C-alpha positions in Angstrom: 62.4 84.2 109.8 61.8 87.2 107.3 63.8 87.6 104.2 64.4 90.9 102.4 66.5 91.9 99.3 67.6 95.5 99.5 69.6 97.7 97.4 71.3 100.9 98.3 74.0 102.9 96.5 73.9 100.2 93.7 74.9 97.5 96.1 72.6 94.4 96.8 72.1 93.0 100.3 70.3 89.9 101.3 68.7 90.5 104.8 67.4 87.9 107.1 65.8 88.9 110.3 66.2 85.9 112.6 64.6 87.1 115.8 63.3 90.3 117.4 63.1 90.6 121.2 62.3 93.9 122.7 64.2 96.4 120.7 67.1 94.0 119.8 66.9 92.4 116.3 69.2 89.5 115.3 69.7 89.5 111.6 72.0 88.3 108.9 73.2 90.6 106.1 75.0 88.9 103.2 75.8 86.0 105.4 77.3 88.1 108.3 75.3 87.9 111.7 74.4 91.1 113.5 72.7 92.0 116.7 71.3 95.5 116.4 69.2 97.8 118.6 66.2 99.3 116.7 64.5 102.5 117.7 60.7 102.7 117.4 59.9 98.9 117.9 57.0 98.2 120.2 58.3 96.8 123.5 55.8 94.9 125.7 56.3 96.8 129.2 55.3 93.7 131.1 58.1 91.7 129.7 61.7 91.9 130.6 63.9 93.3 127.7 66.5 91.1 126.1 69.9 90.9 127.6 72.6 89.8 125.0 74.4 86.6 126.2 78.1 86.7 126.5 79.7 84.5 123.8 83.2 84.6 125.3 84.6 84.7 128.8 84.8 88.1 130.4 88.6 87.9 131.0 89.0 87.2 127.2 86.6 90.0 126.2 88.6 92.5 128.2 91.6 92.1 126.0 89.9 91.4 122.7 88.8 95.0 121.8 92.3 96.5 122.3 93.9 93.7 120.2 91.3 94.1 117.4 91.4 97.9 117.3 95.2 97.7 117.1 95.4 95.2 114.2 92.2 95.4 112.0 91.3 98.4 109.6 87.6 98.3 109.3 85.5 100.0 106.6 84.2 103.3 107.8 81.3 103.3 105.3 79.4 100.8 103.1 80.4 101.0 99.5 82.7 99.4 96.8 86.3 99.0 96.7 87.6 100.7 93.5 91.4 100.5 94.2 93.8 98.8 96.7 96.9 100.8 96.9 99.0 98.5 99.0 100.1 94.9 99.1 100.8 92.5 101.8 104.3 93.1 103.4 104.2 96.9 102.5 105.5 99.3 105.1 102.9 102.2 105.6 103.0 105.5 107.2 100.2 107.4 109.0 98.0 109.2 106.4 99.2 107.1 103.5 96.3 105.9 101.2 95.5 102.3 101.7 92.6 101.9 99.3 89.9 103.9 97.6 86.3 103.2 98.6 83.3 104.5 96.6 80.3 105.3 98.8 77.2 107.3 98.0 78.7 108.0 94.6 81.7 109.6 96.0 85.3 108.2 96.0 86.9 108.2 99.4 90.7 107.7 100.1 91.0 105.5 103.1 94.2 106.3 104.8 96.4 104.5 107.4 95.7 105.5 110.9 99.1 104.6 112.1 102.4 103.3 110.9 102.7 99.7 110.3 103.3 96.7 108.0 100.3 95.3 105.9 99.9 91.8 107.3 96.7 90.7 105.3 94.5 92.4 102.8 90.9 91.1 103.1 89.4 92.9 100.2 89.8 93.2 96.5 89.0 95.8 93.9 85.3 95.3 92.9 84.3 94.0 96.4 81.2 95.4 98.1 81.7 96.1 101.7 79.6 97.0 104.8 80.5 99.5 107.4 82.6 97.6 110.0 83.8 95.0 107.7 87.6 94.2 108.2 89.4 95.3 105.1 93.2 95.2 106.1 95.1 93.9 109.0 98.3 95.9 109.8 
């Protein structure tokens, strides 16, 4: 396992590369596991490329992406939360600012993609977040 400490846009990340097979790398970034496809890795042509194993039954997987997409608001960029503009229980309208995210030295107003009620806020002012992190459930 290879360990790296990287810093981007003022945010520190601890990266552990657990396994590389073909062009698929399994890594952990700040204690969150990822499986990523990497361009430019040498792939042995006589070896079969890695096929990710299914972690959940196919019938469950078929319904999960829709349920997650409808309820979870994920960070569109890596950065730092500089303001949370809503609280749990708030009714929000499409286009309403939910939070402000600083990324690449720019402040980005993150707006509601649909009308709804804030069920859970999973971030706080000052938190560093990665692209794809769940920030709000509504």
